[in-house]
C-alpha positions, 0 to 999 in steps of 0.5 A: 321385318321391322319391329312394330311400333310400341305406344303408350296411351295416357288419357283419363277418359276410357273412351279416348283410350279405347278408341285410340287403341282400336285405331292403332292396333288396326294399323299394326301398331302395338299399344303396350300400356294405357294410363289414366293419369300422369303418374301411371304414364311415367310408370308405364313408360319405364316398364314398357319402353315404348317408341311413342307416348300419346299424352293427354295434357290435362289429367288428375293427380299428375298432368301430362306436362309434368309427366312429359318432363319426367319421361324426357329427363334422364331416361336412356331410351326416351320415347317421342311424346305427342300431346293430346288436347281439345284446344290447340292454343293452349298454354299447357301444350306450349309448355309441353313442347318446351319440355320436349314433346314432339308435337300435339294432336287435337283429340278429334283427329282422324284415324288416318292422321293419328296413325300417320302422326305416330309413324311420322314422329317416330321417324324423327319428323316432329312438326305435325302441324306447322301452321298451328305450332307456329301460332301456338309458339307465337302466342306464348313464347316471349312471355312464358320462357321457362327460366329453368330451361337451358340457355341456347347459344345461337352463336355456335350456328353458321350463317346458313344454319341460322337462316335454316333455323329462321325458315324452319321456325316459320313452318317450312317443311324440308322440301320447302326449305330446299326450294327456298334455299336452292339446296337438295333435301338431303343437304337441308336434312344435314343442316337441320341435324347439325342445328339440333345437335349443336343446340342439344334439341330433340327435334324440329318442334323444340327448334321452333320454340328456341327460335322464338324464345331467343328472338331469332324470329319474332311473333308476327314477323320473321 
């Protein structure tokens, strides 16, 4: 048997934390800690080494963006971070994706979607809502690229990998990529893994951000 998923829930609203704990626990997912602000979230992650963090983007003392940055830099066993928000087209959410968060969920998410998202992101599938993620990135990428972020050199990618990255940035799933390129899903997964490895990216969400920030894909275009 595989060990149960371990999750930290960070939100300044007790009702949200309690609700998410009940939903996850009912599906045999362990909530190993709760946090009411970003500083508590960072401490909880260091203490409990969870697989996934559900992180509210707006919290007192330290927001979810700064907490995400701290959690995902320098840790040996970095968890996947899912941002919680009430508003999908939010600059803070975009900044968190740029910082390495694996996706985001609206707080009114259904219990089924919450559980599926936590399991999905743990397995490495990060693009939780391709259409919304693309819209978010299109709105913010070109005008808010983080000057402190490492420069991504796309010249290391082969022409096929560039093509895969371009399509991935448009929100295509592995199955859709395979159909479009007349490849097997296994081959597509290999291409995606190589792209992430060459560019030093954590997952597909960061790949979408990079595709826009480098100009490989342009807002409103392809």
